[in-house]
N, C-alpha and C positions, 0 to 999 in steps of 0.2 A: 588191900593190905595197899599202906600209903607209900611209894616210891621216895627215898628220903634223898632231898635236892645236894646238888654235889657244894661243898665248899666254893664258895669264890669269894675273893677280897671283897667285893662291893658288899656285900653281907654286915661286912662290918663295919659301913657309913648308916647303910642304909635300912639294916634290920632294925635294930635300938630303938625300942620307946622310951627312952630318955631324952635328957636336955639337948644331949648328942644328935640323938638320931632325929628326933624333931629340927634342928639345925640341918642338918644334911638334906633333908627332905623335902621341908618350907622354902630354903633359897633356891633348890633345884625346881623347886613346884614354878616359880615365877614364870620360867619359860613356857610356860601352861602345860606343863608335863600333868598329867590324872592321878591321883594318888594310888592306881594299882597297877603303876610302870614301877611301883619301887616293891612290888612282889617276889622279889628274886630272879628273875629272870637276868641274863646276859648283860652286863653293860658293856659295851664296846666303844672305847677311844679311837677315836677317827684323830690320829697325827698327821694333820695337816701342814705343808709347807707353801700355801698360796701366798704371797708377793706380787706386788705394783715393782717392786725393785729387783725379782725374777722374772723375769718375761716368759721362760719357759714355762714356767708352773702358774700363770695365769688364769686357766681355765680350769684351775682347784678346786673353785665356790662350786660352779654345777656336780663334779665329779663327784664332792665329797653328796653333794645330796642323789645319786643314784648309788652309793656306798648306804646312806641312809636307810632309803627303799629297800635295801636288800636286808638290811639289819633288820629293821621292823616288820618284813614279812616271814624272815626265822624265828621271829617271839624273841628278838632280843633290844638292848636301850641302848640309842647310838648317840652317843655324846663327844661332837667335835673338840679340839682343842686346837690351838697355833704354837708349831715352836719355831723357832729361829731358822728363818731361810735363805741360806748363802748363797746368792747368785752368780754362776760363777762371769758373768756380760757385765754389770755394775761394780762388783764389791770391792775394795783395795784394799791391802797391796793384792790378794791374792784369797778367793774363796777357800782353799784347802788350810788360809792358818784358820779359819773358822768351820771348819770341819769338825774338830773336836768340843770344840765348843756345844754346836749343833746337837751332838752327840749327846752330852752332857744336860742340856735341855729337856732332850726327846727322853733319855733316862731317869730323871727326876720328874719328871713331868706323868709319867707313867707310873711311878712308885709310888707317887704321893698322893696320886688321887682315886676312887673306885672304880678301876678298870679293873674287868676279868680277860678282855682280849683285845687288840690291838689291830687297827687297819692302819697302813705306813703309806700314804699317798707323796709319790717323790717324782721325782723328769729331774731337774739341772743335776750336773753332775753332783754334787758334793753331797745333796740331800738325799738322795739317795744311800750311799755310804755312811752316814751320819746318822739318821734313821734307823738301818739295820744295826750299825754300832751299839744304840741308844738300847734300843730294844730288847737288842741281846744280851748286854747285859742285867736284863731283869728276868728274861727269859719265859715270857708268857705266851699261851698262844697267839701266834702272830702273823697277819700275812700280806702282800707287797703289792701294791697297784698303782704300778708307773704312768705318767701322763701322756707318754707316747710320742711319736719324732712329727715332726710337722709335715708338712707334702711339701715336694721336691722343689723347691726352687727353679723358677722359669726363667732366663735372662737370655734376648734374643737368637730365642730358637732352641735355646738348647738347655740341660739342663744342670745347676748348678749347685752346688753340695754347702752349707751352713758351716763355716771353718774353714774346710780347707779350700773353698774358693777363695777367701779372704784372705788365707796365705799366698795362695797363687795367683792373683791378681795383684795383689801388692808389692807382689815382685817384678810382677809385668811395669807398673807402673814404676817402677825407680829401673829397669832395665829397657823402657824407651818403648817397651810391646805394647803399652795402653796409656790410652789418654786420662788425666784426671778427672773430666766430665762423666767418662766410661763408669768411669772406678765408680766415682757418686752415685749415677744412676743405676748400678747395681746393688744398692743399697736396697732398695724398696723391692728388689723383685728375687732377692736370697732369704729373707722370710717373712714368708707371706700366710703364716697359719699360726694357730696354736701350737702347742708343744715343742719337743727339744730338737738340738742338730738332729738333720736327717742324714749327716754322714755315721758314720761305725765310729761316731766318737767315743769321748768316757759316757756321757748321760745314757747312749741305745749300747754300749757295751754294759755298761753297770747293771740296766735292764735286762739286758742280755744275762749276766751272771744272776741276778735273782730269780731269774725262770731256771736257768740251769742249775742252781743251790736245790730248786723246789719251792722254793719260797712264794710264791705264785702260781695263780692259776696258768694251765699252759695258752700259749698263746699272747700272754700278758706286754713281751717285749718291742714287740712290730707293730702291734693296731699304730695308726695313723692316729693323732689326734685328735682329728678333725672327724673320725670315723665313729658313727654309733655305737660301731662293735667294742669301742673303747669303753662308754659308757655302760652297756650291757654287761661289760667284764666286770666292772666297776659294782653293779650291782649284786651280781651272781659274787663275788667276793663278800659284797657286806653278808650276803646269805650262808656262805660257808663260813667266814670266822663265828657264829654262834655254833654253829656245828664242832667246831675246832676247840670250842670253851668247852662245850657239853664231854667230847670225847678227851678233855686234858692233851690235847697237842700240841705240844710246847715247842718251841725253837731247838732247844738238844736233840731232840728225835729227829727232826729235819738237818739241820746244818750241821752229821756226822763226818768226819776226816773222807770219807768217803765221795760225799758230796761236794767238795772241796776239789779233790780232785776229779769229779765231773765238771766242775765250773771251769779247772785250769786246763781242760781239753776244749772246753767248747770255745773259752776264750782265743785259743791260735784254731780253731776251726772257721771262725767268724772273723777273723782278722781283728781281733779286740784292741782297745787300749794298753799302751801301758802302763797307764792310773791303776788298771785293773789290779795290777800286783800288790802295791803300795796299798790301797783300799781292800781285798781280799785278806792281805794277811792281819790288816788291822780288825776285821769279822769277826774271824777266826781267831783270833789272839783273846777277844773279847767272851768267847762261847766256852773257851779252853784246849781248841784245837790247835795243836803242835804245827802249827804250818813254818815253812821256811822259804826264803828266798830260793836254795837250791833245787827246791819240790815243783816249779813253775821249769825249768830247765830240763831237770829227770823225767818229769811227766806230760809237759806242753812241747818243749822245744822243736821235737820233729815231728812234731804234727802237720801237716798240712794245711793252707788255707783253704776252703772250699766258695769260699763267697765273697765275690767280685763286687765290693761297696769300694766307693771313698773311707779313707782316702788311698788305702792300699788297690783298688781296682776303679770300677767305671760306675755302675749303681748306685742309688740313696735304699734309703730305709724304706719307702712307701712300694719300690721296687721289690724289698726283700721281703716284706708280709705279703707280696702278690705272688712270690713265689714258694710260700711254706713258712717263713720264717726258723724261729728259731726249733722248732718238733721237728721240723725238714731234715735240719744241718741233725742236729743229736740223732735220729732216725738213719742220717746217712754214716755215720760211726759210732751206731750202739752197742756193734763189737769191742771196742775199747771204752764204754762207760760201765759204770757201778747200777745195772739199770734195778737190783732189788731197793734203791734209795728212795725213802718215804719223802711224796711231796704233799705239801697243804691240801689239797684234794683227798690225802687220805687214799691213794692210790702210789704206785712206784714210777719211779720214772719210766722204766721201762711199760709200762702199762699207759701210759703218758702218753709215749710218744710211737708205738705201735701202731705202722701204719702209715703217719703222717708222709702226706707226698707232697712231693715235689712239682711244682707247677711252671719253672721257667729255669731250664739246665745252663743257660746264660750265667744265671746270676747266681743260680745255687750249685754249683760245680758238684760229678758225683768223685769219689773217694777214688775211682781209678784214673782220675784225669782231674785232677785239683787245680785250683786254679794257681797256688805256687807251693812248690817242696819244701817241707821246713820251715814252717813260716810261724811258727810261736815265739813266744817272747828267749830270747836268750839272753845266760847272765855270764856274767862278764869279771875277772877274775885277772889280778894281778897285783903290781906294786903301786900302780895310781888309784886301786880299787880294791883295798884287803877286804873287805867285809862286801864287796860286790857292785856291779851293776848293769844293767838293761840297754839291751839293746830291740828292735821291732824289726826283723830281717825282711818280714813281706812290704814295709814302708820304705824298706833302704836301697840303692844304688847297688848292684850285687857286684859290680867293679872296685866299691869300696870296702868289702868287707871285709876284704885283705888291704892292710892301706898301713906307711911308715910316712910320716911327714915330719915338718918343721913347728913347734906351737906358736901359734899368735893368740896369747893371753890378753883377757880381760877382766882384769879385779873384779866390775860389779859391771852388775845389767846399763848404770847409766856411763859408765866408761866405753861398754862398746855399742851405746848409740850415742856418746859423742863421736868416736873413731871411725864408726865406722865405714862410712864412708868421705876417710881421707885422702885423696889421690895419693897422701905421701904414704900411707900405711902400708907397712911392705907384709905382704901378703899376695898368695895367687893359691888356685886352685888345688894345689898339691899339698899345702898348707893342713895342720888340723888346727880349730878353732876350739877353745878351750875357756869357760865361763865358768869365774867360781862366787861363791859367798850367794849361793842362789839356791841355799838347802834348805831343810827343815829352818835350822836357825838364822841362818843367815840372810835371810830375804829377808823377816822373816815368813814360813809358810809354804815355802818350797813352790815356786812360783812357774807358770808353764810357760819359760822364756829361755826352755833348752833348745828349743828348735830355732836358732839362731837365725835372723835372715843373713844372706851371703853378702857380701862386699860388693857396694854399685862396680868396682873394679872389675869384678868376675862376673857377675851378671854381663856384663857387657860384652863381653868375650862368648856369650852363648850357654854360659855353664849355669846349671842349677841345683846341683848339691856337691856337698864336704862334708867332712869329717869333723863333727863336730862332738866338743865330751863338756857335760857341765853335772853338778849336783841337783841340777833343776829337774822339774820331769817337765814336758809338754802336750798340750793338747791332742787328746786324742783325735783330731781331724787333722793332725798335723802328717809329716811325710818328710823323710830325709834321711840321711846315716847318720844317726842324732845317738847318742851313747847320754846317760839319763840317768839317775840316782844314785853319781859316785859316791861308794861311802866307805870311809867317815866321810864327812862333808868338807867343805875349807871352813867354813867357821868356826869348826869344834877344831883346827891342824890337822884335817885329815891331806892324806899327800898332794890332794890338788891345790891346796894352798901353797903348795912347793914350786908348783911349775913356772917355770921363767919363758921367756922369749928365747926360741931357737934351741930349747929342747927336743927333742927326737921321741915320737909317742908313735908305736906302733901297737896297732890292733887285730887282731886275726879271730874274728867271729868262729870259726872253723873250730878252733882250738879255746877259743872261751876267755882270749887273754885279752888285757887291756895293761900295755907296760910302758911304763918311764925309763927311757937309754939314761939314767942318770945311775950315778955308783952310790952306794949305800952310803959311804963316808959323805957327800956333798949334799945329798938329802937329809943326814943329821945335823951339819954345819947350817945348813937353813933352817930348818926345824928349832933351830938354837935363835935364830935372828929373828925367829915370826913373833908378830903380837895381834892376842886374839883381839877381833871388836868389840865396838864398845857394844854393852849388856842395855836391853829396855829398862827405864826405870820404877814404871808401873802398870798398873792395870791388867787385863787379860795374855796381852802381848809379853809381859814379864812372865807371868804365870805359865805360859807356853813355851819361850825359850829356856826357861829353868829346867822346864818336864818332860819337853818331847822327844822323844827316839827317833834313833836316823832310820831314814828310810828303810833300809833291807828288814830293820823290825815292824814296817808298819805307819812309820810316823804317829803314833798312838801319843798320849802324855803316859806317863811312866805308872802315874794310881789310879789311873784307868783299866788299866788288862784285868783282864777275867770278871768273872760275872758276881754279880752281889745278889741278884733275885729279885725279887720282889715284896716280900714281908709288908705286914700290913704295918704302917708307922703308928708311930700312939700318938694316942689324940691331938686337938690343935687346944680346944677349951678348957 
């Protein structure tokens, strides 16, 4: 008795014996594929974000080859395809502007081609959420393979972390504590291998979120990029995706409500980036999960931070991997997780983390004596942020988590840079710095400028932190008492647009409050005088500004929310 082959999308291309089937097979054979590879075996698309303009993903050509090995070993047919790679370190005005565009590239590339299952090669900050969002909209069997963090930076006998070290040392130069020559020397010492930022920035945070969601093999998040175990994991992922296609293990079976709740708790436990909020919201809404900003506060804000990593702590991702990585953290908080949540290897989260050891208790603290208490992301509301704002208490100064101060307002990022070090700027360490027009529409793209540098006159006093508020994001490698994602944003006429110099702003993280001490009548008068900024006139930026949602909804494009699946399109000839 012959067992019928499972119905696969690729057969609509390669099985037909007519003119169209001839075209699909013949042109694919140009790459040297023999005819028997079109026998109905699963076609695995390897979605690659390699680019020389995305240095963090520069090793993905090699990584893809290991995935292919695994696919071939398991009886699949791998076909690699490129998609847009918005690299954080080079692209302007911000990679976040192009996250949604890259997700569209991923979605349409998957849907329009003979693909039965997908391997996502992702690393630099926005490539991970973009690929997850695009794949979620198609819903095929999918597995994530991250590129891994760099090795620890080394400078003058000390470890330095990418991003975090830049922010710290640049302030030291401005404050007269480090010379320009020393600062320049550190450039070649910080980023000394392939891979993403080795701090718990957004890249490592999102790799950890992929693992916590169950969308990668265990251990994926923390293996350093140059470590050969990264290549082995890629090869095993190639094997596994073929099995997932055979099992019809689709993304919606893995990325459930329970999986996202697990991810929120893990993000708190690792001291993850505030950017995880906007990305997880967008991914969830693509697959039909009703995740809200309030869920991050309700589920994760009272969680302890267990991981002693920069920017919240001392160590770096290489140390985190040697200490046990994400499985060790999840095992430490297992009683708080949905242990029966399914993962890509066909096992539950509980089975994957059962007995996961911790090898360094200075890096991963036990739950009984955490690195920091109540360190999850806090969601603030009030008349300055009716739809919410976020703050990362583990990266903030405890003394500033309840603060009342005079607003010093910067209308744009250019205004900030022009006036910040003016000796006549009326500001001291007790003031609240307010930056406008840096949200999804305002920048556009919601750039990572929320961690505003402090004024030189403040730095020269030895002060290292102030309360800062904006509708922007900040790098996951950054730190400080920084209120972000204020929604609705200033460019949309949100209350942030109405703040003026001298207004009193009160922040109370424990009470989850962000309040502008100005009467409703005065705010109404100011709103009547407010003029919207000019809109872009053409291209993707025009489309983005017209359709982008606010930060508390994930900053996705409104017409991309939800899943369209991956039905076989009509023929092209």
